[in-house]
Backbone as ProteinMPNN parsed JSONL, in Angstrom:
{"seq_chain_A": "MRRFVLISTLACFAFAPLASAWAAEPVAVEPAAERAQSNIRLTPGALPASSALIAELAEKDRQLFDAVFGCKLDTLAKLIADDFEFVHDKYGLTADSGAKFMDGMRQNCKAQDAGTNFRARRELIEGTMTVHVLNDYGAMQMGEHRFYALQPGQADKLTETGKFIDLWRRIDGEWKLARVISYDHVLAE", "coords_chain_A": {"N_chain_A": [[76.05, 35.817, 105.162], [73.845, 35.636, 106.989], [75.008, 36.928, 109.106], [75.812, 39.695, 107.965], [72.794, 40.62, 107.652], [71.724, 40.723, 110.207], [73.586, 42.418, 111.767], [72.881, 44.767, 109.663], [70.021, 44.926, 110.804], [70.521, 45.402, 113.733], [71.739, 47.924, 113.444], [70.344, 49.503, 112.444], [68.175, 49.148, 114.248], [69.935, 50.568, 116.418], [70.68, 53.326, 115.119], [67.936, 54.398, 114.738], [66.947, 55.865, 116.62], [68.231, 57.985, 116.59], [67.849, 59.175, 114.154], [65.183, 59.729, 114.116], [65.412, 61.946, 115.751], [66.938, 63.403, 114.469], [65.368, 64.344, 112.475], [63.356, 65.662, 113.821], [61.725, 68.562, 115.087], [63.916, 71.627, 115.905], [65.484, 71.638, 119.133], [64.749, 73.374, 121.868], [66.971, 75.872, 123.11], [68.997, 75.2, 125.772], [68.535, 77.118, 129.456], [71.54, 77.413, 130.296], [73.166, 77.423, 127.897], [72.173, 79.739, 126.974], [72.806, 81.632, 129.011], [75.505, 81.164, 128.557], [75.878, 82.256, 126.102], [75.093, 85.11, 126.306], [77.226, 86.204, 127.315], [78.802, 87.203, 125.596], [80.409, 89.944, 124.354], [80.382, 92.67, 122.378], [82.46, 95.275, 120.469], [81.067, 98.429, 119.582], [81.468, 99.794, 116.151], [83.455, 102.572, 115.531], [81.964, 105.936, 115.555], [80.324, 107.641, 112.431], [82.294, 110.005, 110.422], [81.788, 112.959, 111.139], [80.228, 116.173, 109.453], [81.891, 118.221, 109.777], [84.445, 117.23, 110.677], [85.089, 116.122, 108.112], [85.284, 118.077, 106.664], [87.287, 119.474, 107.575], [89.582, 117.876, 107.512], [89.667, 117.26, 104.641], [90.43, 120.236, 104.273], [93.113, 119.895, 105.622], [94.176, 118.131, 103.705], [94.028, 119.426, 101.241], [95.905, 121.481, 102.43], [98.196, 120.09, 102.651], [98.898, 119.01, 99.815], [99.198, 121.223, 98.501], [101.435, 122.553, 99.594], [103.493, 120.447, 99.397], [103.667, 120.181, 96.475], [103.837, 122.726, 96.116], [106.645, 123.446, 96.877], [106.53, 124.875, 99.828], [108.008, 124.205, 102.28], [108.052, 124.687, 104.907], [105.355, 124.97, 106.047], [104.71, 122.188, 105.304], [106.345, 120.628, 107.045], [105.086, 121.244, 109.313], [102.668, 119.814, 109.144], [103.231, 117.219, 109.447], [103.865, 114.156, 111.245], [106.09, 113.15, 113.597], [106.888, 110.51, 113.537], [106.378, 109.751, 111.04], [105.117, 107.497, 108.032], [105.532, 107.012, 105.19], [104.147, 104.954, 102.181], [104.564, 103.59, 99.101], [103.49, 102.32, 95.974], [105.057, 102.277, 93.859], [107.636, 102.725, 94.734], [108.195, 101.565, 97.082], [108.799, 101.767, 100.384], [109.257, 104.824, 101.503], [109.712, 106.828, 103.22], [110.592, 106.544, 106.652], [110.341, 108.275, 108.699], [109.334, 111.5, 110.004], [111.485, 113.438, 109.482], [113.068, 112.191, 107.867], [111.143, 111.906, 105.418], [110.782, 114.752, 104.938], [113.525, 115.386, 104.446], [113.836, 114.411, 101.805], [111.961, 115.838, 100.257], [113.118, 118.491, 100.315], [115.129, 117.723, 98.503], [113.925, 117.029, 96.137], [112.374, 119.645, 95.951], [115.172, 121.211, 95.242], [115.878, 119.585, 93.117], [113.432, 120.63, 91.388], [113.826, 123.503, 91.228], [116.459, 123.411, 89.921], [115.801, 122.426, 87.44], [116.04, 119.867, 86.758], [114.035, 118.175, 87.471], [110.859, 117.971, 86.945], [108.116, 120.538, 87.867], [104.754, 119.841, 89.523], [101.356, 119.269, 89.799], [98.676, 118.323, 91.683], [95.177, 116.869, 91.705], [92.481, 116.243, 93.432], [90.072, 113.828, 92.841], [86.724, 114.907, 92.609], [84.328, 113.839, 94.695], [85.579, 111.563, 95.558], [86.646, 111.169, 98.068], [86.745, 109.97, 101.156], [86.2, 110.086, 104.77], [87.248, 108.291, 107.592], [86.676, 107.671, 110.88], [88.753, 106.843, 113.505], [88.851, 105.277, 116.357], [90.433, 106.485, 119.401], [92.937, 106.947, 117.899], [92.943, 108.501, 115.459], [92.086, 109.623, 112.55], [91.29, 107.997, 109.101], [91.743, 109.041, 105.84], [90.454, 108.906, 102.47], [91.071, 108.439, 99.29], [91.009, 109.369, 95.751], [93.025, 110.523, 93.119], [94.408, 112.902, 90.585], [97.738, 113.539, 88.786], [99.703, 116.109, 87.432], [101.928, 117.067, 85.245], [103.628, 120.349, 84.888], [104.639, 122.697, 82.606], [106.33, 125.404, 81.573], [104.41, 127.489, 79.292], [102.904, 125.835, 78.884], [99.902, 123.819, 78.263], [98.574, 121.909, 81.12], [99.793, 118.629, 81.703], [98.812, 115.464, 82.015], [99.619, 113.176, 83.781], [99.715, 110.977, 85.614], [97.325, 108.773, 87.313], [95.858, 107.689, 90.686], [95.701, 106.329, 93.881], [94.989, 106.921, 97.533], [95.633, 106.28, 101.156], [95.199, 108.052, 103.964], [96.641, 108.056, 107.209], [95.483, 110.265, 110.045], [96.487, 111.661, 112.739], [95.449, 113.203, 116.023], [97.819, 115.538, 117.602], [98.85, 117.334, 120.209], [96.555, 119.072, 119.926], [96.547, 119.598, 117.004], [95.812, 118.134, 113.762], [98.096, 115.982, 112.285], [99.792, 114.473, 109.799], [100.584, 110.971, 109.997], [100.532, 108.585, 108.479], [100.977, 107.258, 105.151], [99.79, 105.767, 102.553], [100.122, 105.051, 99.358], [99.122, 104.284, 96.257], [98.279, 102.144, 93.506], [98.839, 103.541, 91.149], [98.293, 104.577, 87.976], [99.673, 104.973, 84.665], [99.112, 107.781, 82.727], [97.783, 107.793, 79.386]], "CA_chain_A": [[75.0, 36.503, 104.756], [72.979, 35.863, 108.124], [75.626, 38.144, 109.792], [75.318, 40.828, 107.567], [71.587, 40.761, 107.618], [71.825, 40.881, 111.658], [74.505, 43.37, 111.749], [72.223, 45.684, 109.094], [69.137, 45.0, 111.505], [70.974, 46.073, 114.777], [72.328, 49.213, 112.894], [68.774, 49.91, 112.038], [67.591, 50.004, 115.867], [70.662, 51.557, 117.046], [70.564, 54.546, 114.608], [66.534, 54.792, 114.733], [66.467, 56.983, 117.327], [68.847, 59.23, 116.037], [67.217, 59.484, 112.77], [64.039, 60.754, 114.84], [66.01, 63.161, 116.386], [67.627, 64.784, 113.387], [64.027, 64.771, 111.65], [62.184, 66.636, 114.559], [61.937, 70.115, 115.405], [64.704, 72.028, 116.492], [65.399, 71.558, 120.632], [64.956, 74.788, 122.615], [68.33, 75.914, 123.715], [68.88, 75.422, 127.497], [69.308, 78.236, 130.081], [72.988, 77.569, 130.533], [73.619, 77.966, 126.883], [71.515, 81.095, 126.693], [73.591, 82.301, 129.602], [77.102, 81.463, 128.024], [75.854, 83.447, 124.95], [74.918, 86.743, 126.58], [78.642, 86.882, 127.802], [79.628, 87.511, 124.288], [80.495, 91.601, 124.321], [80.848, 93.207, 120.922], [82.533, 96.718, 120.676], [80.577, 98.663, 118.299], [82.407, 100.491, 115.353], [83.599, 104.063, 115.456], [80.992, 106.632, 114.794], [80.46, 108.118, 111.386], [82.666, 111.137, 110.681], [80.893, 114.25, 111.373], [80.535, 117.03, 108.557], [83.016, 119.24, 110.494], [85.685, 116.56, 110.536], [85.21, 115.769, 106.679], [85.797, 119.481, 106.038], [88.567, 119.677, 108.384], [90.666, 116.932, 106.976], [89.427, 118.106, 103.311], [91.731, 121.415, 104.265], [94.369, 119.421, 105.429], [94.47, 117.467, 102.507], [94.496, 120.518, 100.239], [97.095, 122.081, 102.399], [99.393, 119.109, 102.294], [99.15, 118.963, 98.432], [99.615, 122.641, 98.022], [102.805, 122.647, 100.413], [104.352, 119.458, 98.675], [103.897, 120.655, 95.166], [104.625, 124.165, 95.886], [107.767, 123.389, 97.866], [106.173, 125.045, 100.913], [108.778, 123.228, 103.277], [107.741, 125.149, 106.45], [104.131, 124.45, 106.05], [104.638, 121.069, 105.377], [106.983, 120.46, 108.186], [103.917, 121.696, 110.637], [101.875, 118.851, 108.945], [104.027, 115.91, 109.126], [104.1, 113.525, 112.566], [107.631, 112.77, 113.62], [107.141, 109.097, 113.116], [105.464, 109.644, 109.586], [105.797, 106.796, 107.238], [105.397, 106.716, 103.554], [104.728, 103.58, 101.49], [104.304, 103.946, 97.84], [103.412, 101.2, 94.905], [106.359, 102.172, 92.96], [109.012, 102.834, 95.304], [108.258, 100.935, 98.396], [109.094, 102.373, 101.781], [109.96, 105.898, 100.816], [110.04, 107.274, 104.408], [109.965, 106.078, 107.85], [110.306, 109.423, 109.7], [109.096, 112.768, 109.285], [112.518, 114.077, 108.962], [113.837, 111.327, 106.337], [110.51, 112.653, 104.135], [111.46, 116.459, 104.589], [114.771, 115.579, 103.348], [113.524, 114.063, 100.495], [111.147, 116.731, 99.561], [114.238, 119.459, 100.297], [116.078, 117.549, 97.347], [112.818, 117.473, 95.214], [112.504, 121.019, 95.675], [116.223, 121.546, 94.802], [115.858, 119.324, 91.89], [112.644, 121.384, 90.514], [114.786, 124.525, 90.991], [117.526, 123.399, 89.336], [115.539, 122.016, 86.489], [116.143, 118.592, 86.677], [112.842, 117.491, 87.685], [109.384, 118.786, 86.686], [107.143, 121.019, 88.628], [103.644, 119.191, 89.348], [100.499, 119.668, 90.747], [97.758, 117.255, 92.307], [93.934, 117.111, 91.731], [91.582, 115.519, 94.181], [89.114, 113.578, 92.053], [85.634, 115.126, 92.768], [83.412, 112.696, 95.258], [86.031, 110.014, 95.711], [87.204, 111.25, 99.282], [86.115, 109.377, 102.52], [86.652, 110.158, 106.172], [86.709, 107.201, 108.858], [87.12, 107.552, 112.241], [89.734, 105.568, 114.171], [89.066, 105.652, 117.859], [91.932, 106.401, 120.106], [93.982, 107.401, 116.939], [92.52, 110.091, 114.686], [90.909, 109.777, 111.343], [91.66, 107.725, 107.964], [91.125, 109.783, 104.775], [91.165, 107.805, 101.408], [90.442, 108.94, 97.847], [91.629, 109.039, 94.487], [93.639, 111.681, 92.313], [95.188, 112.953, 89.265], [98.664, 114.183, 88.946], [99.918, 117.083, 86.382], [103.259, 117.909, 84.958], [103.625, 121.866, 84.948], [105.448, 123.165, 81.736], [105.801, 126.821, 81.117], [103.732, 127.718, 78.425], [102.124, 124.607, 77.957], [98.818, 123.206, 79.378], [99.345, 121.082, 82.239], [99.792, 117.213, 81.072], [98.149, 114.6, 82.926], [100.833, 112.146, 84.036], [98.57, 109.672, 86.142], [95.996, 108.792, 88.762], [96.122, 106.877, 91.883], [94.561, 106.365, 95.247], [95.653, 107.059, 98.668], [95.074, 106.158, 102.308], [96.323, 108.816, 104.71], [95.892, 108.277, 108.602], [95.559, 111.483, 110.53], [96.495, 111.725, 114.063], [95.475, 114.972, 116.433], [98.88, 115.5, 118.452], [98.933, 118.679, 120.528], [95.514, 119.707, 119.124], [96.604, 119.701, 115.508], [96.125, 117.096, 113.037], [99.304, 115.579, 111.939], [99.773, 112.804, 108.834], [101.271, 110.016, 110.02], [100.839, 107.407, 107.377], [100.246, 107.516, 104.008], [99.88, 104.614, 101.485], [99.911, 105.771, 98.036], [98.874, 103.15, 95.702], [97.174, 101.835, 92.238], [99.065, 104.642, 89.876], [98.412, 104.215, 86.385], [100.433, 106.176, 83.796], [98.206, 108.297, 81.499], [98.066, 107.217, 78.025]], "C_chain_A": [[74.22, 36.931, 105.939], [73.982, 37.072, 108.98], [75.591, 39.52, 109.477], [73.927, 41.303, 107.494], [71.169, 41.403, 109.5], [72.542, 42.323, 111.982], [73.562, 44.489, 111.297], [70.935, 46.258, 110.194], [69.708, 45.795, 112.96], [71.258, 47.469, 114.5], [70.961, 50.006, 113.11], [68.229, 50.623, 113.368], [68.574, 50.926, 116.456], [70.274, 53.12, 116.511], [69.04, 55.044, 114.403], [66.131, 56.16, 115.153], [67.128, 58.442, 117.128], [68.181, 60.066, 114.873], [65.979, 60.293, 112.785], [64.446, 62.269, 115.303], [66.45, 63.897, 115.423], [66.102, 65.345, 112.545], [63.393, 65.931, 112.393], [62.796, 67.979, 114.563], [63.271, 70.23, 116.204], [64.413, 72.044, 118.277], [65.895, 72.993, 120.97], [66.271, 74.651, 123.116], [68.128, 76.083, 125.323], [69.374, 76.629, 128.17], [70.697, 78.253, 130.03], [73.55, 77.966, 129.08], [73.338, 79.118, 126.589], [72.404, 82.008, 127.533], [75.319, 82.622, 129.032], [76.951, 82.593, 127.052], [75.572, 84.908, 125.211], [76.238, 87.032, 127.114], [79.194, 87.248, 126.486], [79.283, 89.164, 124.284], [81.224, 91.836, 123.113], [81.417, 94.57, 121.115], [81.954, 97.095, 119.439], [81.472, 99.596, 117.66], [82.497, 102.064, 115.958], [82.502, 105.043, 115.073], [81.511, 107.138, 113.233], [81.494, 109.399, 111.507], [81.967, 112.158, 110.507], [81.464, 115.125, 109.972], [81.755, 117.658, 108.716], [84.242, 118.363, 110.612], [86.115, 116.277, 108.847], [85.873, 117.115, 106.374], [87.084, 119.82, 106.639], [89.859, 118.926, 107.657], [90.461, 117.13, 105.363], [90.606, 119.184, 103.44], [92.956, 120.951, 104.666], [95.001, 118.782, 104.183], [94.624, 118.369, 101.15], [96.018, 121.439, 101.033], [98.384, 121.174, 102.338], [99.638, 118.965, 100.812], [99.644, 120.216, 97.92], [101.059, 122.799, 98.559], [103.823, 121.694, 99.623], [104.691, 119.902, 97.146], [104.392, 122.106, 95.128], [105.806, 124.669, 96.592], [107.488, 124.233, 98.915], [106.607, 124.173, 102.084], [108.47, 123.719, 104.641], [106.344, 124.624, 106.991], [104.131, 123.141, 106.077], [105.202, 120.332, 106.278], [105.777, 120.337, 109.57], [102.612, 120.585, 110.234], [102.114, 117.426, 109.139], [104.443, 115.386, 110.706], [105.553, 113.199, 112.336], [107.975, 111.648, 113.382], [106.505, 108.843, 112.08], [106.079, 108.764, 108.848], [105.172, 106.834, 105.981], [105.424, 105.575, 102.673], [104.045, 103.664, 100.051], [104.268, 102.647, 96.876], [104.64, 101.13, 94.332], [107.411, 101.933, 93.861], [109.377, 101.936, 96.56], [108.073, 102.009, 99.663], [109.635, 103.607, 101.479], [110.499, 106.965, 101.762], [109.655, 106.692, 105.619], [110.159, 107.01, 109.014], [109.821, 110.542, 109.3], [110.353, 113.565, 108.686], [112.955, 113.369, 107.721], [112.569, 112.176, 105.151], [110.539, 114.214, 104.031], [112.591, 116.341, 104.269], [114.753, 115.545, 102.028], [112.886, 115.238, 99.877], [112.036, 118.13, 99.705], [114.97, 119.069, 98.772], [114.968, 117.548, 96.408], [112.873, 118.848, 95.135], [113.78, 121.492, 94.65], [116.101, 121.069, 93.214], [114.864, 120.073, 90.705], [113.486, 123.02, 90.457], [115.938, 124.647, 90.063], [117.16, 123.022, 87.866], [115.59, 120.537, 85.766], [114.65, 117.609, 86.919], [111.592, 118.485, 87.693], [108.983, 119.306, 87.709], [105.418, 120.304, 88.645], [102.69, 119.614, 90.193], [99.347, 118.277, 90.863], [96.234, 117.802, 92.103], [93.226, 116.156, 92.386], [90.773, 115.035, 93.162], [88.063, 113.659, 92.595], [84.61, 113.913, 93.36], [84.026, 111.564, 95.538], [86.58, 109.989, 97.5], [86.218, 110.533, 100.449], [86.73, 109.734, 103.544], [86.45, 108.937, 107.235], [87.235, 107.393, 109.852], [87.798, 106.411, 112.945], [89.834, 105.999, 115.892], [90.402, 105.47, 118.358], [92.909, 106.756, 118.921], [93.834, 108.311, 116.355], [91.564, 109.689, 113.433], [91.733, 108.928, 110.064], [91.21, 108.422, 106.789], [91.442, 108.814, 103.723], [90.104, 108.612, 100.465], [91.077, 108.755, 96.717], [92.061, 110.387, 93.81], [94.358, 111.201, 91.302], [96.388, 113.859, 89.753], [98.874, 114.82, 87.402], [101.091, 117.339, 86.329], [103.066, 119.525, 84.589], [104.728, 122.117, 84.173], [105.145, 124.507, 81.373], [105.461, 126.766, 79.612], [103.246, 126.743, 77.438], [101.027, 124.364, 78.702], [99.182, 122.31, 80.115], [98.987, 119.776, 81.934], [99.66, 116.489, 82.16], [99.251, 113.526, 82.737], [100.382, 110.68, 84.585], [97.69, 109.863, 86.998], [96.671, 108.093, 89.692], [95.255, 107.132, 93.101], [95.304, 106.498, 96.554], [94.883, 106.756, 99.675], [96.117, 106.89, 103.111], [95.43, 108.621, 106.28], [96.435, 109.345, 109.364], [95.524, 111.274, 111.912], [96.496, 112.977, 114.836], [96.819, 114.586, 117.404], [98.92, 117.109, 118.741], [97.861, 119.177, 120.305], [95.557, 119.918, 117.742], [96.809, 118.094, 114.853], [97.204, 116.944, 112.188], [99.266, 114.412, 110.958], [100.741, 112.221, 109.347], [101.595, 108.731, 109.336], [100.121, 108.044, 106.344], [100.887, 106.134, 103.108], [99.49, 104.842, 100.054], [100.085, 104.417, 96.987], [97.797, 103.42, 94.372], [97.459, 103.02, 91.15], [98.833, 103.741, 88.74], [98.903, 105.496, 85.45], [99.012, 106.399, 82.592], [98.577, 107.89, 80.378], [98.547, 108.395, 76.999]], "O_chain_A": [[73.889, 38.102, 106.124], [73.43, 38.082, 109.417], [75.41, 40.418, 110.3], [73.823, 42.505, 107.252], [70.444, 42.355, 109.788], [71.881, 43.246, 112.457], [73.248, 45.281, 112.186], [70.746, 47.444, 110.464], [69.189, 46.889, 113.185], [70.99, 48.256, 115.408], [70.727, 50.951, 113.863], [67.958, 51.793, 113.637], [68.19, 51.979, 116.965], [69.72, 53.958, 117.222], [68.922, 56.15, 113.876], [65.491, 57.083, 114.649], [66.721, 59.573, 117.394], [68.054, 61.285, 114.761], [65.644, 61.169, 111.988], [63.877, 63.354, 115.187], [66.35, 65.12, 115.525], [65.874, 66.484, 112.139], [62.974, 66.949, 111.841], [63.901, 68.387, 114.206], [63.722, 69.354, 116.942], [63.319, 72.397, 118.716], [66.903, 73.599, 120.608], [66.727, 73.577, 123.506], [67.366, 76.836, 125.93], [70.374, 77.217, 127.757], [71.134, 79.335, 129.638], [74.409, 78.849, 129.067], [74.16, 79.735, 125.91], [72.803, 83.054, 127.022], [76.032, 83.625, 129.038], [77.624, 83.624, 127.066], [75.811, 85.785, 124.381], [76.421, 88.214, 127.405], [80.344, 87.682, 126.551], [78.133, 89.598, 124.223], [82.333, 91.394, 122.813], [80.851, 95.182, 122.021], [82.125, 96.464, 118.396], [82.247, 100.233, 118.373], [81.675, 102.569, 116.722], [82.101, 104.789, 113.937], [82.679, 107.089, 112.846], [81.591, 109.884, 112.634], [81.418, 112.194, 109.406], [82.577, 114.989, 109.464], [82.616, 117.633, 107.836], [85.261, 119.054, 110.643], [87.28, 116.239, 108.452], [86.983, 117.152, 105.843], [87.887, 120.509, 106.009], [90.919, 119.469, 107.348], [91.572, 117.123, 104.833], [91.637, 119.036, 102.785], [93.95, 121.48, 104.168], [96.157, 118.945, 103.794], [95.27, 118.001, 100.168], [96.943, 121.914, 100.375], [99.478, 121.615, 101.984], [100.827, 118.76, 100.568], [100.441, 120.26, 96.983], [101.867, 123.246, 97.745], [104.9, 122.155, 99.242], [105.843, 119.952, 96.714], [105.174, 122.57, 94.298], [106.042, 125.843, 96.88], [108.611, 124.635, 99.219], [105.812, 123.525, 102.766], [108.724, 122.929, 105.55], [106.179, 124.022, 108.052], [103.455, 122.71, 107.011], [104.655, 119.246, 106.467], [105.73, 119.523, 110.493], [101.64, 120.538, 110.987], [101.243, 116.568, 108.993], [105.23, 116.064, 111.366], [106.109, 113.021, 111.253], [109.132, 111.415, 113.034], [105.975, 107.735, 111.999], [107.303, 108.826, 108.731], [103.967, 106.583, 106.009], [106.518, 105.124, 102.334], [102.825, 103.828, 100.046], [105.189, 101.862, 97.103], [105.279, 100.08, 94.274], [108.083, 100.91, 93.735], [110.508, 101.653, 96.953], [107.234, 102.908, 99.719], [110.792, 103.465, 101.084], [111.373, 107.782, 101.472], [108.49, 106.319, 105.753], [110.144, 106.594, 110.172], [109.837, 110.692, 108.079], [110.297, 114.208, 107.638], [113.171, 113.964, 106.665], [112.955, 112.898, 104.232], [110.294, 114.777, 102.964], [112.977, 117.322, 103.634], [115.344, 116.269, 101.227], [113.415, 115.613, 98.831], [111.508, 119.035, 99.058], [115.318, 119.957, 97.994], [115.228, 118.428, 95.587], [113.476, 119.303, 94.162], [113.582, 122.005, 93.549], [116.184, 121.845, 92.262], [115.181, 120.176, 89.519], [113.616, 123.521, 89.34], [116.326, 125.69, 89.536], [118.026, 123.222, 87.014], [115.285, 120.202, 84.621], [114.45, 116.474, 86.484], [111.458, 119.526, 88.336], [109.344, 118.735, 88.738], [104.891, 120.327, 87.534], [102.963, 120.244, 91.215], [99.362, 117.36, 90.042], [95.999, 118.997, 92.288], [93.33, 115.039, 91.878], [90.636, 115.91, 92.307], [87.849, 112.672, 93.297], [84.13, 113.107, 92.563], [83.366, 110.552, 95.772], [86.853, 108.935, 98.076], [84.995, 110.673, 100.446], [87.954, 109.767, 103.421], [85.304, 108.755, 107.645], [88.462, 107.303, 109.845], [87.412, 105.242, 112.93], [90.615, 106.762, 116.461], [91.263, 104.672, 117.989], [94.036, 106.828, 119.409], [94.615, 109.23, 116.604], [90.355, 109.491, 113.554], [92.93, 109.215, 110.012], [89.981, 108.385, 106.724], [92.378, 108.02, 103.817], [89.002, 109.131, 100.644], [91.84, 107.789, 96.717], [91.337, 111.36, 94.023], [94.794, 110.092, 90.994], [96.326, 114.659, 90.687], [98.41, 114.297, 86.389], [101.569, 117.884, 87.324], [102.108, 119.75, 83.849], [105.828, 121.896, 84.68], [104.044, 124.861, 80.95], [106.121, 126.104, 78.812], [103.143, 126.64, 76.215], [101.103, 124.686, 79.888], [100.247, 121.77, 79.816], [97.769, 119.612, 81.857], [100.267, 116.749, 83.199], [99.654, 113.125, 81.646], [100.638, 109.576, 84.103], [97.297, 110.953, 87.416], [97.879, 107.865, 89.622], [94.344, 107.949, 93.234], [96.451, 106.054, 96.499], [93.66, 106.816, 99.549], [97.331, 106.685, 103.131], [94.25, 108.854, 106.542], [97.656, 109.484, 109.443], [94.534, 110.697, 112.362], [97.321, 113.843, 114.546], [96.884, 113.468, 117.916], [98.996, 117.974, 117.868], [98.08, 120.365, 120.547], [94.569, 120.447, 117.232], [97.574, 117.198, 115.213], [97.316, 117.777, 111.289], [98.7, 113.382, 111.325], [101.847, 112.758, 109.275], [102.573, 108.003, 109.51], [99.208, 108.87, 106.346], [102.032, 105.684, 103.048], [98.293, 104.751, 99.782], [101.075, 103.687, 96.994], [96.955, 104.296, 94.174], [96.573, 103.43, 90.399], [99.095, 102.546, 88.603], [98.559, 106.674, 85.546], [98.298, 105.625, 81.954], [99.761, 107.577, 80.252], [98.827, 108.121, 75.832]]}, "name": "protein", "num_of_chains": 1, "seq": "MRRFVLISTLACFAFAPLASAWAAEPVAVEPAAERAQSNIRLTPGALPASSALIAELAEKDRQLFDAVFGCKLDTLAKLIADDFEFVHDKYGLTADSGAKFMDGMRQNCKAQDAGTNFRARRELIEGTMTVHVLNDYGAMQMGEHRFYALQPGQADKLTETGKFIDLWRRIDGEWKLARVISYDHVLAE"}
């Protein structure tokens, strides 16, 4: 028991200065520590998208879907980058090049002409599109849209909604669609 009391007493004396230091006011940072912290260099984010860029990419978005659903393949080919990639939540990686995407679009248009696939239209949901500058690359465009089936003599039928992320790159002075992520598709009830 004496040994325990002696150890406890020694421990109190040994830790007493630490306890008072823990309870004391914070110690001022030493100049060397301040110098080390001043070496931290952060890169600010990209500037917000200008209204002109937002309008330009909104027009590219309109042209893109007009060409896709109108089977305007020559127009579509001018909008797509050679290294284009398309990832879809339902189908996975559907194209890993502009050429492969265009081949798929040709087949889709032939299927529509043959009546084995329905014609459709896309509607951007107003107020959902955003544009974010990606320095040294281009811009990211995000939004939500609705898709409708078009059948002769009938009202357009809502088929599903979804979201998209499009990465646009300026190549030789023209905006080209380089990457698409199409996701969160929900079938209409």
